[in-house]
BAFI-3210 file (N, C-alpha, C; in Angstrom, 3 decimals, decimal comma, padded with zeros to 6 digits):
// residues 51
n [1|2|3|4|5|6|7|8|9|10|11|12|13|14|15|16|17|18|19|20|21|22|23|24|25|26|27|28|29|30|31|32|33|34|35|36|37|38|39|40|41|42|43|44|45|46|47|48|49|50|51]
n.u [001,061|000,411|001,308|001,714|003,300|002,068|002,097|003,416|002,280|002,986|002,488|002,789|002,506|-000,116|-001,429|-002,622|-005,384|-008,349|-009,902|-007,660|-006,621|-008,643|-008,947|-006,623|-006,286|-008,537|-007,277|-005,055|-006,595|-007,782|-005,349|-004,712|-006,452|-006,574|-005,948|-006,835|-007,197|-006,504|-006,616|-003,518|-003,611|-001,570|001,158|-000,210|-000,315|-001,433|-002,193|-001,980|-003,259|-003,693|-006,406]
n.v [-001,180|002,075|004,571|007,551|009,982|013,188|014,866|014,746|014,308|015,821|013,912|015,395|017,653|020,034|022,338|021,555|021,011|019,236|020,612|021,576|019,771|018,611|020,258|020,617|018,224|018,570|020,647|019,299|017,099|019,145|019,675|017,543|015,765|013,213|012,055|009,426|010,853|011,146|010,090|008,250|006,738|004,807|006,158|008,669|010,527|012,312|011,107|009,551|007,920|006,430|006,471]
n.w [-000,263|-000,859|001,759|002,319|004,371|005,928|008,079|011,323|014,109|017,302|020,344|022,663|022,355|023,590|022,309|020,001|018,789|018,034|015,556|014,657|013,268|011,950|010,038|008,666|007,971|005,644|004,726|002,756|001,623|-000,105|-001,227|-002,486|-004,466|-006,222|-003,730|-000,221|002,307|005,787|009,273|011,379|013,506|014,792|014,205|014,689|013,922|009,945|007,091|003,635|000,848|-002,535|-003,978]
ca.u [000,119|001,015|000,707|002,687|002,889|002,525|002,322|003,139|001,389|003,440|001,490|002,628|001,852|-001,408|-001,722|-003,100|-006,662|-008,999|-010,259|-006,282|-005,995|-009,549|-008,798|-005,019|-007,433|-008,863|-006,671|-004,212|-007,535|-007,761|-004,428|-004,443|-007,769|-006,699|-005,597|-007,448|-006,483|-006,755|-005,113|-003,264|-003,965|-000,309|002,026|-000,410|000,036|-001,950|-001,133|-003,010|-002,857|-004,166|-007,867]
ca.v [-000,426|003,361|005,206|009,016|010,785|014,522|015,888|013,691|015,423|015,496|014,172|016,236|018,889|019,876|023,293|021,139|020,247|018,109|020,982|021,474|018,338|018,709|021,326|020,594|016,888|019,664|021,228|018,103|016,644|020,062|020,002|015,804|015,182|011,743|010,241|009,661|011,334|009,640|010,135|007,378|006,991|004,464|006,717|009,644|011,217|012,734|010,150|009,455|006,910|006,443|006,166]
ca.w [-000,174|-000,796|002,218|002,703|005,670|005,405|008,923|012,093|015,326|018,555|020,903|024,107|022,239|023,659|021,125|018,700|019,443|017,099|015,266|013,922|012,824|010,884|009,558|007,956|007,154|004,703|003,407|002,587|000,683|-001,228|-002,261|-003,080|-004,762|-005,964|-002,402|000,979|003,222|007,076|010,218|011,445|015,163|015,357|013,825|015,901|011,909|008,485|005,708|002,991|000,022|-003,042|-004,225]
c.u [000,935|000,855|001,921|002,372|003,120|002,639|001,976|003,122|002,381|002,161|001,394|002,124|000,529|-002,229|-002,232|-004,247|-006,961|-009,077|-009,138|-006,223|-007,449|-009,730|-007,215|-005,429|-007,916|-008,248|-005,036|-004,672|-007,500|-006,882|-003,906|-005,571|-007,735|-006,335|-006,613|-006,862|-006,907|-005,680|-005,574|-002,753|-002,917|000,070|001,464|000,145|-001,155|-001,669|-001,790|-002,890|-003,616|-005,542|-007,704]
c.v [001,053|004,304|006,504|009,386|011,750|015,343|014,582|014,191|015,171|015,299|014,715|017,290|019,319|021,270|022,602|020,040|019,720|019,276|021,317|020,390|018,120|019,693|021,055|018,621|017,779|019,918|020,504|017,419|017,576|019,948|018,653|015,728|013,221|011,385|010,573|010,022|011,440|010,198|008,983|007,025|006,155|005,307|008,102|011,190|011,491|012,025|010,710|008,652|007,269|005,699|004,935]
c.w [-000,109|000,251|002,409|003,859|006,063|006,381|009,933|013,193|016,595|019,750|022,429|024,192|022,286|022,733|020,323|019,052|018,114|015,495|014,102|013,352|011,372|010,283|008,574|007,220|005,360|003,682|002,387|001,444|-000,404|-002,119|-003,156|-003,616|-004,893|-005,143|-001,560|001,544|004,812|008,523|010,839|012,903|015,672|015,086|014,220|013,589|010,687|007,560|004,894|001,902|-001,263|-003,504|-004,962]
res [x|x|x|x|x|x|x|x|x|x|x|x|x|x|x|x|x|x|x|x|x|x|x|x|x|x|x|x|x|x|x|x|x|x|x|x|x|x|x|x|x|x|x|x|x|x|x|x|x|x|x]
***
């Protein structure tokens, strides 16, 4: 599977909330319409894969 990590999020950074993560996902999705963008809880990162 072709998974690309776009943003790695620091678990200790309390300044990043769920709304911020949703905004990042939306922006990355707009920039990459051919990819499925998702939050990977194991990597604690915003990733994407080809549709």
